[in-house]
N, C-alpha and C positions, 0 to 999 in steps of 0.2 A: 431377504437376509442381507445384512450389510457385510462388507468386506473391505480390506485395505484399499482395493481399487475402486470400490463403490460404497463409500462410507455412508451410514445412515445419518441424516441431518434432522434433528428434532424439529418438528413444525413449531412447537412452543417457543423455541429459541428464535425462530424467524419472526413469529408474531410479536415477540418481546421488543423487536426493533421498532414496531409501530406504536407501542404502548404510550410513549410521550405525546402522541398526536391523535389519541383516541377520540377526543371531542371533534377534531377536524374530520376524522373518518366517519363519525356518527352523522355529522352534517352532510358529508358527501353521500352517505347511505340514504339519508332522507331525500336529498335531491334526486338521486338515482331511482329510488323507489317511486317518488312522485312522478318522475318522467316516464317510468315503465307503466305505471297505472294510468296516467293520462293518455298514453298511446293506445291503450286498450279500448278507449272510448270510440275510436274511429270505426272499427267494424260494426258496432251497434248503430252508429250514425248512418253508415252505408246501408245497413238493413232497413232502417227507417226510410231512407230516401227511396230505395228500390221497391219495398213492399207497401209503403204508405204514401209518401209525398208525391212521387211521380204518377202511380196509377190513379190516385184520387185528384190529381191536379191541384194540390194545396200549395200554392205559391208562397204563402206566408210561412208555412212549416218548412218548405224547401229552403227559403232564405235563412231561417233560423239554423237549420241543420248545416247549411253551407258555411255560415258564419262560425258555428261551433267547430267545424273542421279547421278553419283558419286559426281560431283561438288555440286549438290543440297543437297546431304546428308551431305557433309562436311560443307557447308554453314549453313545448319540448325543446326547442332551440335554446331558450333561456336557461332551462335546467341543465342542458348539455354543456353550454359554455361555462356556467358557474361550477359544475362538478369537475370539469376538466381543469379549470384553474386551481381549485382547492386540492384536488388529488395530485396534480403535478407538483405543487409546492410541497405537499407531504412527501411524495416520492423523492424529490430532490433533497429534502432535509434528511431523509433516511440514508440516502447515498452519501451525503455530507458526513453524517454521523459515522458511517462505516469507514469512509476514507480517513477521517481524523482518528478513529479508534485504532485502525491498523497502523497508521503512521505513528501515533503516540505510543503504541505497544512496541513497535520496532525501535523507537528511540530509547526504550528502556532495556533493549536487548544488549548483552555484553558484546565485546569485540569479537569473541569466539564465533558468534553466529555469522557475522559478516565476513569473517575469514574463510568460512566454508560455504557461503552462499553467493551465487552470482548476482551482481547488482541488477542486471537486467531482469532476473527472476523476481526480485523484490519490486521493481518498477512495474512489472507485468501484473502482479497481484493487485496493486493499487489502481493502475490505469485500466488494464484490459478486463480483469475479472469483475471489478466493481462497475466499470463502465458497461460491461456486457449485461448487467442486471438492470439497466436504466428503464427499459420498457416494462420489465416485470414489476419493479417497485413503484413506478409512476402510474401504471394503468391496470395492473392485475386486480387490485382490490376493487376498483370501481367496475371493472368488467365482470368480476364474479358477482358483486351485489346486483348490478344492473341486469345481467342475464339471468341470474337465479330468480330475481323478483319477477322478471318478465315471463320466465318459463312457468313459475307457479301460478301467477295471475292468469296467464293465457290458458293453461290447462283448466283452471276453474271456469273461465269464460266459455271454453269449448264444451265442457261438460254441461254448462247451463244451456248451450244451444242444442247439443245432441250428444248424449253419452256414448251411443253406439259408434258413431263416427270417431269419437275421441279415442276409444279403445283401438280402432283400426289404425289411427295415426301414431299411436305410441308403441305398437307391438315390436317395432324394430329397434327401439331405443337401447335395450340392454346390449345388443350386438354392437351398436355404435360405441358404447362406453368401453367395451372390451377391446375393440380395434384401437381406440385412442390410447388406452393404457399401453398396448404393445408398441405403438409409435413413440410414446413418451419415453419408454425404457431405451429404445434404440437411439432416440435423440440425445438422451443424457450421456450415453456412452460416447457418441460422436463429439459432444460438447467437451467432455473431459480431454479427449485427444486434441481437439482444436485449441483449447486454452494452453495445453502443454506446448503445442507448436508455436503459439503466439509468444509464450515466455521465451522460447528458444530464439525467435526472430528478434524480440526486444533486446535480448542479451547480445545478439550479434551486432545490432545497430549501436548499442551503447558502447561496446568494446571496440568495434572496428572503425566507427566514425568519430571517435574521440580524437583529440590531437595526438595522443600517444599511439592510438591505433592506426591513424593515417600515416604517421611517421614510420611505424614499423612495417606497414604494408608496402609503402613506396620503397623504402630502403632494402627490403627483402625481396622485392619484385613479386609480391603476392597479391597485388590489387585485383588482377583478373580472376585468380582462384577464389578470392573472397567474394567477388561479385557473382561468380558461378555458384558458389556455395549458398549465397543468399537467394539466388534465383531458384535453386533446388528446394530449399526450405519453403520459399514463398509458393512454389508450385504445389507442394504437398499441402500447404495451408489452403490454397484455392480448391483443391480436390475435397478437402474436409468441409469447406464451406458449401460446396455443391452437394455433398452427401447430407449435410445437415439440412439444407433447404429441401432436398428431395426425399428425406427419410419419411416413409409411410405416405408419400404423396398420392400414390395410386389407391391405397386403401381409403384415404380421406376423400379422394375424388369419387370413389364408389359410394361413400356415404352421401356426398352432395348429389350424385345422380339419383339415388334412391329418394332423397328428400325432395328434390325437384320434381320427381315423378308422382309424389303423393297426391297433389291436387287432382291429377288425372284419375288416380285410383278412387278418390273421394267422389268425383263426378260419376264414375262408372258404378260404384256401389250405390250411390243415391239413385241412379237410373234403374238399377236392378231391383231396389227395394220398393219402387213405386208400383202401382197397379191401376189398371183401367186408364192408362194415359196420364195419371196424376201422380206427382212425386210425393214422397212421404213428408218432405220438408219444403218450405217456400224457397223461391229463387233467392230472395234477399238473405234468408238464413244460410243457404248454401254458399253464397258469395262471402257473407260475413265469416262463415266457418273456414273457408279456404284462405281468407285473409288472415284469420287468427292462426291458421296452420302454418302459413309462411312466417308469421311473427314468432311462432314457436320454433320452427326449424333454424331460423337465423341465430337466435341466442343459444340454441342447443349446440349448433356447430361451433360457435364462438366459445362456449363453455368447454367443449371437448378440445378445441385448439388451445385454450388457456391451460388446460390440464397438461397438454404436451409441452407448452412453454415452461410451465412450472417444473416439470421433470428436468428440463435443461437447466433451469435456474438453480435447482437443488445442487447441481454439481458446482456452480459458481459460489453459492453460499458455503458449500463444503470446503472449497479452497480458501475462502476468506476466513472462515472459522478455524481452519487449520493454522493459519498465522496468528489469529487472536488467542489460540490455545497454546502457543509456544511458551514453555516455561521460562520465566525470567531468572537466570542463574546468578545474576548480580543484582539483588533487589535492595531498594532503599528501606531502611528500618522503619517500622510503624511509629516508633517514638524515638527519634534521633537524639543523640546527646548534643549538648551545646559546646562548641569548640572555643567560643570566646575570642579574645585577642590571641592570635597565633604567634607563638614564639619561634616554632620551626624545628623542634627536635623530632627526629625520625628514628624509630627503632624497628628492626625486624628480628623477631624472637622465634627461633626454631622453625623457620619458614620452610615449607615444602610445597612444591607445585608441579602439576603434570597436566599436559594437554590431553584431551579426550583421545582414547585409543593409542596413546603413545607407548612405545615399547619400554621406556624407562622414564623415571622422574626427570623433569626439566631442571628443578632446583631441589636441593636436599640439605637440611640442617644449616640453614643460613641464619647467622646471628650477626647483626650489624647495629651499631649505634652511631648516629650522626648528630652531634650536639647542635643546638640552634646557632645559625650563622657560620657553621663550618662547611668545608667542602669535602666531598668524597668522590673518588674516581673509581670506576669499575672497568676492568680490562679483561681480556681473555680471547681465545681463539673463536672463530665463527662457530656458532652452535653451542657455546658454553653456557648460555642462559642469561647474558647481560641484559638484552632488551626485555626478556620475560620478567626479570627482576624489577626493571624500571616500571613496567606496566602494573605491578602490584601496589605501588605507592599511590597513584591516583585512582586505584581500584578499577582499572579496566578489566582485570581478572580478580577473582578471589583466591586467596591461598587455600591449599588443600590441608596444610598443617601449620600450626603456629599462628602468629599474628603480626600485623603491621600496625604500628601506632604512631600518631602524631601528637606530640605533647602529652603522651600517656594515654590517649584515647584511641581505641581500636577503630581503624578506618571503616569497618563494617557497622559501627554504631553511629556514624556521621551521616548527615543528609548529603545528597549529591551537591547541593549548592555550597554548603560549608567546605566540602572537599575540593570543589573546583575553585573556591576562593583561596584555599590554602596552598594548593599545588598547581603550578604551571608547567606545561610540557612544551619543549621545542624539539621537534624530531628532525631526522635527516630529510624526510620527504615532506616538504611544506605544502599544505593545501590552501589554495586561494580560490575564492568564489569568482564566478564570471560577473564581476561588478567593479565599482570604482575602488581605488586605493583606500579612500576614506571609509567606505562601507566595510571593506575587509578589516580595517583596523578597529572600527566601532563594533565589530562582532564580539570583541573582548569586553567592550564597555559601551553599550548602546548610547548612553548619555554623554559621552566624551565631547568636550568642546574642541573647536578647531585648534586652539592654543595647546590643548593637551595632546592632540595628534602630532602637532609640530614638535613638542617637547619629547614625546616618545620616539619620534623619527630621528631626532638629533641624538638621543642616547644610543639608538641603534645604528647611527652613522649612515642613514639613508635619506635624510632630509634634503641635502644639497641636490641629490639626484632627482628626487621627486619635484623639487622646486624648479628644476630645469626643464621638466616635461611641459609640452604645450598646454595641457589641461591640469597640470599640477596634481593635487590630491584627488581631483575628479577623473583622473586617467583610469580607463577601464583596463584591468589587468589581463583580460582574456581568459579563455578556457584553461583552468588549473594554473593560471599565472604565467602562461607561455610567452607573454610579451616582455617578461623580465628574465634576467639571467639567474642562475642558481644562487649566486651570492646575494643578489638583490632580493630574491624571494626569501632567503634565510633571514636577511636583515628586516624585512617586513614582518616575518614571524616573530622576531625578537621585539620589534616595536609593539606588536600586538600583545606580547607577554608583558612588556613594560606597562601598558595600559591596564592590564589585569592586575598587576602589582601583587603577585603571590609571594608568600614568605618562603616557600619551598620551590625550588626550581629543578626540574628534571631535564637534562640535556641528553638526548639520545642520538649520539654520533652526528651532531648538528653540523660538523664541518668536514665529514669524511669524503664527501663527493666533490669538494671544491679544489681548485688549483691553489698553489702555495700563496700567491699574492692575495687572492680573494679570501682564502682561509684566514689570513692575518687580519684583514678588515673585519670579517665576521667575528673572529676571536676577540678583537678589541671591543666590538659591540657586546659580545657575551660577557666579557670582563666587567663592562660598565653595568650590565644587567645584574650580574651576580653579586655585586658589592652589597654586603650586609645581609645577604640571603643564605639560607641553607641550600647548598648546591650539590646535586648528584649527577655526575657526568658519566655517560656511557661512552667510552673512548675507543676509537679505531686508530687514530694517529696519536701516538703517545706524547708527541711534542706539545700537545694541548693541555696535559694534565700533570706536568712535573711539579707544579706548585700546589697541588692538592694537599689538604691536611692529612688525608689517609688515602691509600690506594689499595684496592682489593682485587686480587687475581682469581677469576673463576676458571675452573677446569671441570668439564662435564657436570655442571650444575652444582659443584661444591667449591667452597673457599679453599684455594690451594695456598695462597700467601696473602699477607696483609701488612701494611706498614707505610712509611714515607718513601718517597722516591729514592733517597740516598740509601736507606736501610735495605730496600729490596734489591737495589743494584749490588750492594755489598754481599748479599746472600748468594748471588749467582744462580738463582733458581729460575722459575717460570718467567718472572717479570724481566730479569736480566736477558733471558733468551729472546723475549719479545722486543726489547729495546735493541738488541743486537741485530735482529732481523730488520727492524725499521732503519737502522743505520746502514745496513747493506742495500736497502732500497733508496737511500739518499736522503732520509729524513734526519733532522738533528734534534736531539733531546737535550734539554738544558740539564746541566749537572748540578 
């Protein structure tokens, strides 16, 4: 029975992963089967040596038999190397397909998924869970085919030698299968707990050893507690690893003891079945039979062990499929509309929006029109819905009610590429990759020339600073851009937006965390970027938006006021109160 804690993973879905490589697997199966069959020749060669060549003194026959044994060894080694190479390539391709499928699917997920999921958990699914399946996907198929072929062929050969001894050899096999299934179930439960613990540790490393995490830990005096917490989690993981390794070990050891003792049983049975001092079978047949018996036990044990490993791998497959099955709540349309040349008109018609499990709507009855080339500023208290509204335009979230259109086309009908081409976003928290300045800028336009980078940097008023650096545009910005100040990072983000050249620009409190002098420099860069574009500014400091064509005041997700700066001041309502508060805090708003 499947359960939420132990979900059923359809075997057909796992096999589907190998379907693109079925011809490679068939070739591997041929090599494995050929190797297994060739190895069965040895016991019959041994019988001929003992029963015929040696007693009769036939040196020629002995030479041929010895040479045949060497040929068998060479053939086996050649088959083994070839099948290992092909099967490993197939396994690695399957792992590559899984990694890219999970990563690609996560790239399609909306912002909502990442706001509720720890980054370390996502990383663990891709690295630890898929990495943990490496042995399974690279060797399991060949192990199953090899050992299954060997077992079947060996049983047939044993029956050909003596069917009574064969029955005696196989009588314990059902018990061994039952024991292995019990061990597999136990191992799967431990694997589930181990992967969860790995995800926790990955999250801890990602969060506490980032630049931000180190700064917080040191300044709060929590470095020792973080190290102790990590040690505690690591210790629990170590115990789970030991439990996984030892799960059912005594039961499997019992199986190995019984199997290792079977040759002695066969010798004993053969001696008892003889009469008058003569054995019922020849010495050569007995030696050949016990050799085959050992050849049977080895793949049988491996088959049982593989079954146990498969049980553990089912849990890993289940965790990966869980991510692949996550619904995409912001999906690209199957047949997207063409946006053509973007003019930049933005309309929000009766827009409503709520976050999952929210007690009340985040936005309600929002009607806004921003003509192409005009500017709109959105202000309001913290939690009024300003940033949420800005996320709806580039479709980081989908509206729950109404529509958002660009030049009359619903954003839900546009391809993601067209939408990204039309709408650029500069947010308060600038994200830079741990790479060079040039690489970070070219993320917006991979084919940008050096002269285009310089021009964009000049518009963003950051070129002079970059040119003064020892490595210029090849300077590595550091983890999340921590080698640059807040204002420099913002201007790099603006330069990146310049390269993207969107007709619609969304500025989400892009200067709120800066000091006054830096803010002015960034604001000048924003003014240069905004020229001729439709601009929607989410404002925290009202000094930055007095010149907007229209200002909208949000209050608890609804439009409380709208108008120009002068009109709203004259009304003496919400906006005037916000301006007065800013004035009390020392900010100056242009009249």
